[in-house]
C-alpha positions as a Markdown table, in Angstrom:
| # | Residue | x | y | z |
|---|---|---|---|---|
| 1 | Unk | -18.1 | -29.6 | 9.9 |
| 2 | Unk | -20.0 | -31.7 | 7.6 |
| 3 | Unk | -23.6 | -31.2 | 7.6 |
| 4 | Unk | -25.2 | -34.4 | 6.0 |
| 5 | Unk | -29.2 | -34.3 | 4.8 |
| 6 | Unk | -31.5 | -36.5 | 7.6 |
| 7 | Unk | -34.1 | -38.7 | 6.3 |
| 8 | Unk | -37.1 | -36.7 | 7.7 |
| 9 | Unk | -35.5 | -33.2 | 6.8 |
| 10 | Unk | -37.6 | -31.6 | 3.7 |
| 11 | Unk | -35.4 | -30.6 | 0.8 |
| 12 | Unk | -35.6 | -27.2 | 1.1 |
| 13 | Unk | -34.1 | -27.7 | 4.6 |
| 14 | Unk | -31.3 | -29.8 | 3.2 |
| 15 | Unk | -30.0 | -27.6 | 0.5 |
| 16 | Unk | -30.1 | -24.4 | 3.0 |
| 17 | Unk | -28.0 | -26.7 | 5.1 |
| 18 | Unk | -25.4 | -28.5 | 2.8 |
| 19 | Unk | -25.1 | -25.0 | 0.5 |
| 20 | Unk | -25.3 | -21.9 | 3.0 |
| 21 | Unk | -24.2 | -23.6 | 6.6 |
| 22 | Unk | -20.0 | -23.2 | 5.7 |
| 23 | Unk | -20.7 | -20.2 | 5.2 |
| 24 | Unk | -22.0 | -18.9 | 7.8 |
| 25 | Unk | -18.6 | -19.4 | 9.7 |
| 26 | Unk | -17.3 | -16.9 | 7.6 |
| 27 | Unk | -19.5 | -14.2 | 8.4 |
| 28 | Unk | -18.6 | -11.3 | 11.2 |
| 29 | Unk | -22.0 | -10.8 | 12.4 |
| 30 | Unk | -24.7 | -13.2 | 13.2 |
| 31 | Unk | -27.2 | -10.5 | 11.6 |
| 32 | Unk | -25.9 | -11.9 | 8.0 |
| 33 | Unk | -28.0 | -14.5 | 6.5 |
| 34 | Unk | -26.3 | -17.3 | 4.4 |
| 35 | Unk | -27.8 | -15.7 | 1.2 |
| 36 | Unk | -26.0 | -12.4 | 1.9 |
| 37 | Unk | -23.0 | -14.3 | 2.3 |
| 38 | Unk | -22.9 | -16.2 | -0.7 |
| 39 | Unk | -23.9 | -13.4 | -3.1 |
| 40 | Unk | -20.4 | -12.4 | -3.5 |
| 41 | Unk | -19.3 | -16.1 | -4.4 |
| 42 | Unk | -21.4 | -16.3 | -6.8 |
| 43 | Unk | -20.5 | -13.3 | -8.7 |
| 44 | Unk | -17.0 | -14.2 | -8.8 |
| 45 | Unk | -17.9 | -17.5 | -10.4 |
| 46 | Unk | -19.4 | -15.0 | -13.3 |
| 47 | Unk | -23.2 | -15.1 | -12.2 |
| 48 | Unk | -25.1 | -11.6 | -12.8 |
| 49 | Unk | -27.1 | -10.3 | -9.7 |
| 50 | Unk | -30.7 | -11.0 | -11.8 |
| 51 | Unk | -29.1 | -14.5 | -12.2 |
| 52 | Unk | -28.3 | -14.8 | -8.2 |
| 53 | Unk | -31.4 | -13.3 | -7.2 |
| 54 | Unk | -33.3 | -16.4 | -9.4 |
| 55 | Unk | -31.2 | -19.0 | -8.9 |
| 56 | Unk | -31.3 | -18.4 | -4.6 |
| 57 | Unk | -35.1 | -18.3 | -5.3 |
| 58 | Unk | -35.4 | -21.3 | -7.0 |
| 59 | Unk | -33.1 | -23.6 | -4.7 |
| 60 | Unk | -35.6 | -24.0 | -1.7 |
| 61 | Unk | -38.7 | -24.7 | -4.3 |
| 62 | Unk | -37.4 | -28.1 | -5.3 |
| 63 | Unk | -39.6 | -27.7 | -8.5 |
| 64 | Unk | -41.3 | -24.6 | -9.8 |
| 65 | Unk | -43.1 | -23.2 | -12.5 |
| 66 | Unk | -41.6 | -20.1 | -13.9 |
| 67 | Unk | -44.4 | -17.1 | -12.4 |
| 68 | Unk | -43.7 | -19.0 | -9.1 |
| 69 | Unk | -39.9 | -18.2 | -9.2 |
| 70 | Unk | -40.4 | -14.7 | -10.3 |
| 71 | Unk | -42.7 | -13.8 | -7.6 |
| 72 | Unk | -40.3 | -15.2 | -4.8 |
| 73 | Unk | -37.3 | -13.2 | -6.6 |
| 74 | Unk | -39.3 | -10.2 | -7.0 |
| 75 | Unk | -39.0 | -10.0 | -10.8 |
| 76 | Unk | -40.9 | -10.3 | -14.1 |
| 77 | Unk | -41.8 | -13.5 | -15.6 |
| 78 | Unk | -40.7 | -13.0 | -18.8 |
| 79 | Unk | -37.2 | -11.9 | -17.3 |
| 80 | Unk | -37.3 | -14.9 | -15.2 |
| 81 | Unk | -37.8 | -17.1 | -17.7 |
| 82 | Unk | -35.0 | -16.2 | -20.0 |
| 83 | Unk | -32.3 | -16.0 | -16.8 |
| 84 | Unk | -33.9 | -19.7 | -16.0 |
| 85 | Unk | -33.0 | -20.6 | -19.3 |
| 86 | Unk | -29.4 | -19.2 | -19.4 |
| 87 | Unk | -28.8 | -21.2 | -15.7 |
| 88 | Unk | -29.8 | -24.2 | -17.9 |
| 89 | Unk | -27.1 | -23.4 | -20.2 |
| 90 | Unk | -24.7 | -23.3 | -17.5 |
| 91 | Unk | -26.2 | -26.2 | -16.0 |
| 92 | Unk | -27.1 | -25.1 | -12.6 |
| 93 | Unk | -30.8 | -25.6 | -13.2 |
| 94 | Unk | -32.9 | -28.2 | -15.0 |
| 95 | Unk | -36.6 | -28.3 | -16.4 |
| 96 | Unk | -39.4 | -31.2 | -16.3 |
| 97 | Unk | -42.4 | -30.7 | -18.3 |
| 98 | Unk | -45.5 | -31.8 | -16.2 |
| 99 | Unk | -48.8 | -30.9 | -17.3 |
| 100 | Unk | -48.1 | -29.5 | -20.7 |
| 101 | Unk | -46.3 | -26.6 | -18.3 |
| 102 | Unk | -42.6 | -26.3 | -17.7 |
| 103 | Unk | -41.2 | -26.7 | -14.3 |
| 104 | Unk | -37.6 | -25.2 | -13.3 |
| 105 | Unk | -35.6 | -27.7 | -11.2 |
| 106 | Unk | -32.7 | -26.3 | -9.5 |
| 107 | Unk | -29.8 | -28.5 | -9.5 |
| 108 | Unk | -27.6 | -29.7 | -6.7 |
| 109 | Unk | -25.4 | -26.9 | -5.0 |
| 110 | Unk | -22.1 | -29.0 | -6.4 |
| 111 | Unk | -22.5 | -28.2 | -9.8 |
| 112 | Unk | -21.1 | -24.8 | -8.9 |
| 113 | Unk | -18.0 | -27.0 | -8.7 |
| 114 | Unk | -18.3 | -28.0 | -12.1 |
| 115 | Unk | -19.5 | -25.0 | -13.9 |
| 116 | Unk | -16.2 | -23.0 | -12.3 |
| 117 | Unk | -14.2 | -26.2 | -13.7 |
| 118 | Unk | -15.8 | -25.6 | -16.6 |
| 119 | Unk | -14.8 | -21.7 | -17.1 |
| 120 | Unk | -11.3 | -22.6 | -16.1 |
| 121 | Unk | -11.1 | -25.1 | -19.1 |
| 122 | Unk | -12.4 | -22.7 | -21.3 |
| 123 | Unk | -10.0 | -19.8 | -20.4 |
| 124 | Unk | -7.1 | -22.0 | -20.9 |
| 125 | Unk | -8.5 | -23.0 | -24.1 |
| 126 | Unk | -8.1 | -19.7 | -24.9 |
| 127 | Unk | -4.7 | -19.3 | -24.1 |
| 128 | Unk | -3.3 | -20.7 | -27.3 |
| 129 | Unk | -5.8 | -18.5 | -29.2 |
| 130 | Unk | -4.6 | -15.2 | -27.5 |
| 131 | Unk | -0.7 | -15.7 | -28.0 |
| 132 | Unk | -1.4 | -16.6 | -31.1 |
| 133 | Unk | -3.3 | -13.4 | -31.9 |
| 134 | Unk | -0.8 | -11.3 | -29.7 |
| 135 | Unk | 1.7 | -10.6 | -32.5 |
| 136 | Unk | -1.4 | -9.5 | -35.1 |
| 137 | Unk | -2.5 | -7.3 | -32.0 |
| 138 | Unk | 1.0 | -5.7 | -31.4 |
| 139 | Unk | 1.1 | -4.6 | -35.3 |
| 140 | Unk | -1.9 | -3.2 | -34.9 |
| 141 | Unk | -0.9 | -1.1 | -32.2 |
| 142 | Unk | 0.0 | 2.6 | -33.9 |
| 143 | Unk | 2.9 | 3.8 | -31.7 |
| 144 | Unk | 3.3 | 7.5 | -30.4 |
| 145 | Unk | 6.9 | 8.2 | -31.0 |
| 146 | Unk | 7.1 | 11.9 | -29.7 |
| 147 | Unk | 4.0 | 11.4 | -27.1 |
| 148 | Unk | 4.4 | 9.3 | -24.0 |
| 149 | Unk | 1.4 | 7.0 | -23.5 |
| 150 | Unk | 0.3 | 6.7 | -20.1 |
| 151 | Unk | -2.3 | 4.3 | -18.8 |
| 152 | Unk | -3.7 | 3.8 | -15.3 |
| 153 | Unk | -5.1 | 0.7 | -13.5 |
| 154 | Unk | -6.2 | -0.2 | -10.3 |
| 155 | Unk | -7.1 | -2.6 | -7.4 |
| 156 | Unk | -5.2 | -5.8 | -6.8 |
| 157 | Unk | -5.9 | -7.1 | -10.0 |
| 158 | Unk | -4.8 | -4.9 | -12.2 |
| 159 | Unk | -1.4 | -4.6 | -9.4 |
| 160 | Unk | -1.1 | -8.4 | -10.5 |
| 161 | Unk | -1.3 | -8.3 | -13.9 |
| 162 | Unk | 1.1 | -5.9 | -14.3 |
| 163 | Unk | 3.8 | -7.6 | -12.1 |
| 164 | Unk | 3.1 | -10.5 | -13.8 |
| 165 | Unk | 4.3 | -8.2 | -17.4 |
| 166 | Unk | 7.5 | -6.9 | -15.7 |
| 167 | Unk | 8.6 | -9.6 | -14.2 |
| 168 | Unk | 9.3 | -12.3 | -16.7 |
| 169 | Unk | 11.5 | -9.4 | -18.7 |
| 170 | Unk | 14.9 | -7.5 | -16.9 |
| 171 | Unk | 14.0 | -4.8 | -15.1 |
| 172 | Unk | 15.3 | -1.6 | -12.7 |
| 173 | Unk | 13.3 | -0.9 | -9.3 |
| 174 | Unk | 12.6 | 0.8 | -6.4 |
| 175 | Unk | 11.0 | -1.4 | -4.0 |
| 176 | Unk | 9.1 | -1.5 | -0.3 |
| 177 | Unk | 8.6 | -4.9 | 0.3 |
| 178 | Unk | 7.2 | -4.1 | 3.7 |
| 179 | Unk | 4.1 | -2.7 | 2.2 |
| 180 | Unk | 3.7 | -5.5 | -1.0 |
| 181 | Unk | 3.8 | -7.7 | 1.6 |
| 182 | Unk | 0.9 | -5.8 | 3.7 |
| 183 | Unk | -1.1 | -5.5 | 0.5 |
| 184 | Unk | -0.9 | -9.2 | -0.8 |
| 185 | Unk | -0.3 | -11.2 | 2.3 |
| 186 | Unk | 3.2 | -12.7 | 0.7 |
| 187 | Unk | 6.0 | -11.7 | -1.8 |
| 188 | Unk | 4.1 | -11.0 | -5.3 |
| 189 | Unk | 7.5 | -13.2 | -7.1 |
| 190 | Unk | 6.4 | -16.2 | -4.8 |
| 191 | Unk | 2.6 | -15.4 | -5.5 |
| 192 | Unk | 2.7 | -15.1 | -9.5 |
| 193 | Unk | 5.6 | -17.4 | -9.9 |
| 194 | Unk | 6.1 | -20.3 | -7.5 |
| 195 | Unk | 8.8 | -20.4 | -4.8 |
| 196 | Unk | 11.6 | -20.9 | -7.9 |
| 197 | Unk | 11.0 | -18.2 | -9.5 |
| 198 | Unk | 13.6 | -16.8 | -11.4 |
| 199 | Unk | 13.7 | -12.6 | -12.0 |
| 200 | Unk | 16.3 | -10.7 | -13.6 |
| 201 | Unk | 17.0 | -7.3 | -13.2 |
| 202 | Unk | 17.9 | -4.8 | -10.4 |
| 203 | Unk | 16.3 | -3.8 | -6.8 |
| 204 | Unk | 17.1 | -0.9 | -4.9 |
| 205 | Unk | 15.2 | -2.0 | -1.8 |
| 206 | Unk | 14.1 | 0.3 | 1.8 |
| 207 | Unk | 16.3 | -1.6 | 4.4 |
| 208 | Unk | 13.4 | -2.6 | 6.8 |
| 209 | Unk | 12.6 | -6.1 | 8.2 |
| 210 | Unk | 10.0 | -7.1 | 5.4 |
| 211 | Unk | 13.1 | -6.5 | 2.8 |
| 212 | Unk | 15.1 | -9.0 | 4.7 |
| 213 | Unk | 12.2 | -11.3 | 4.8 |
| 214 | Unk | 11.9 | -10.9 | 1.3 |
| 215 | Unk | 15.3 | -11.9 | 0.0 |
| 216 | Unk | 15.6 | -14.9 | 2.2 |
| 217 | Unk | 12.2 | -15.9 | -0.7 |
| 218 | Unk | 14.0 | -14.6 | -3.2 |
| 219 | Unk | 17.2 | -14.4 | -3.3 |
| 220 | Unk | 20.5 | -12.7 | -5.2 |
| 221 | Unk | 21.6 | -14.6 | -7.9 |
| 222 | Unk | 24.2 | -14.1 | -11.3 |
| 223 | Unk | 21.0 | -12.1 | -12.9 |
| 224 | Unk | 19.5 | -10.5 | -9.8 |
| 225 | Unk | 21.5 | -8.5 | -7.5 |
| 226 | Unk | 19.6 | -5.8 | -4.8 |
| 227 | Unk | 21.1 | -3.3 | -2.6 |
| 228 | Unk | 19.6 | -1.3 | 0.3 |
| 229 | Unk | 18.9 | 2.4 | 0.5 |
| 230 | Unk | 20.5 | 4.4 | 3.2 |
| 231 | Unk | 18.5 | 4.0 | 6.5 |
| 232 | Unk | 15.7 | 6.1 | 6.9 |
| 233 | Unk | 14.5 | 6.6 | 3.5 |
| 234 | Unk | 11.0 | 4.9 | 3.1 |
| 235 | Unk | 8.1 | 5.0 | 0.7 |
| 236 | Unk | 4.8 | 2.9 | 0.2 |
| 237 | Unk | 5.7 | 3.2 | -3.6 |
| 238 | Unk | 6.8 | 0.4 | -6.0 |
| 239 | Unk | 8.7 | 2.0 | -9.5 |
| 240 | Unk | 10.0 | -0.1 | -11.8 |
| 241 | Unk | 11.4 | 0.5 | -15.4 |
| 242 | Unk | 11.4 | -2.3 | -18.1 |
| 243 | Unk | 11.8 | -1.7 | -21.9 |
| 244 | Unk | 10.3 | 1.4 | -22.6 |
| 245 | Unk | 8.1 | 1.0 | -20.0 |
| 246 | Unk | 7.9 | 3.2 | -16.5 |
| 247 | Unk | 5.4 | 1.5 | -14.2 |
| 248 | Unk | 4.4 | 3.4 | -10.5 |
| 249 | Unk | 2.3 | 1.3 | -8.1 |
| 250 | Unk | 1.1 | 3.7 | -5.4 |
| 251 | Unk | -0.2 | 0.9 | -2.1 |
| 252 | Unk | -2.8 | 3.3 | -1.2 |
| 253 | Unk | -6.8 | 2.7 | -0.7 |
| 254 | Unk | -7.3 | 2.4 | -4.4 |
| 255 | Unk | -4.3 | 0.9 | -5.6 |
| 256 | Unk | -3.2 | 2.7 | -8.1 |
| 257 | Unk | -0.5 | 2.1 | -11.0 |
| 258 | Unk | 0.3 | 4.3 | -13.9 |
| 259 | Unk | 2.5 | 2.4 | -16.8 |
| 260 | Unk | 4.2 | 5.2 | -18.8 |
| 261 | Unk | 5.4 | 4.5 | -22.4 |
| 262 | Unk | 8.3 | 6.9 | -23.7 |
| 263 | Unk | 11.8 | 5.6 | -24.4 |
| 264 | Unk | 13.1 | 8.8 | -23.4 |
| 265 | Unk | 11.6 | 8.8 | -20.1 |
| 266 | Unk | 12.8 | 4.8 | -19.4 |
| 267 | Unk | 15.9 | 6.2 | -20.3 |
| 268 | Unk | 15.6 | 8.9 | -17.7 |
| 269 | Unk | 14.4 | 6.8 | -14.6 |
| 270 | Unk | 17.3 | 4.4 | -15.6 |
| 271 | Unk | 20.2 | 7.0 | -15.6 |
| 272 | Unk | 18.4 | 8.2 | -11.8 |
| 273 | Unk | 18.4 | 4.4 | -10.4 |
| 274 | Unk | 22.5 | 4.4 | -11.1 |
| 275 | Unk | 22.9 | 7.7 | -9.0 |
| 276 | Unk | 21.3 | 5.9 | -6.1 |
| 277 | Unk | 22.0 | 2.6 | -7.1 |
| 278 | Unk | 26.0 | 4.3 | -6.5 |
| 279 | Unk | 25.2 | 5.9 | -3.4 |
| 280 | Unk | 23.4 | 2.8 | -2.0 |
| 281 | Unk | 26.8 | 0.4 | -2.2 |
| 282 | Unk | 26.4 | -2.2 | 0.6 |
| 283 | Unk | 28.7 | -2.9 | 3.7 |
| 284 | Unk | 29.5 | -6.2 | 4.3 |
| 285 | Unk | 27.7 | -6.5 | 7.5 |
| 286 | Unk | 24.8 | -5.1 | 5.5 |
| 287 | Unk | 25.1 | -7.6 | 2.7 |
| 288 | Unk | 25.3 | -10.3 | 5.3 |
| 289 | Unk | 22.4 | -9.3 | 7.9 |
| 290 | Unk | 19.9 | -9.5 | 4.7 |
| 291 | Unk | 20.9 | -13.2 | 3.5 |
């Protein structure tokens, strides 16, 4: 539903309805206010908590001095002034001099879209710089030939990051697509690389409906082969070996990822994979059922 400003409505009502009314429909409780619903979104846009408080305090004030905004946001005047200047640099706030006193004005909430687009563009501009720096950074990274290097990540963003690294190279994996669908809301290959993505490697899949759905969306081809594990074998993890690295994904509450960088361990996991691959030869009936 589109809500437009009424001619007789004061500015604070227009801003409140335009910016926050759609978010009321997203909340699950009628007791959650619009500002409570908007805070997580503003955090995702990159604003810090105090910036959010000051921005939301300024919105209904039309135009105000820093001291007035500070009182509304329950922040110190000096700190509020500095944050207002930062919000001005972001294009969310402007300032006007009235009687030799600086007053601050909240720009239209539509500026948030412009701010988001600016952030996306800046990140895109950084991509070639990061790509150019990778060889230098790799050379600076000291190898640990005798000791496995173990790193851990957590959360959905960490999982996506590691999958993005894995799926652009050849791999072998032991995978339960059904758990992955529940976690990501879709198959991770299509989510990261689109419907026409081509991956290279081999997967041993848990024999369930999730695997059949996965194979319809990410079909086998000359460079990607799949076999099903024996019926009754199931797990809520994903194990992938690529290069000299073993990545273990646990689809638990923490969404934990453990990466082990060691050639000997990677080779050992590959040997185990080959044993299971040989035991998971699919009959013609099972192969047809998955296509």
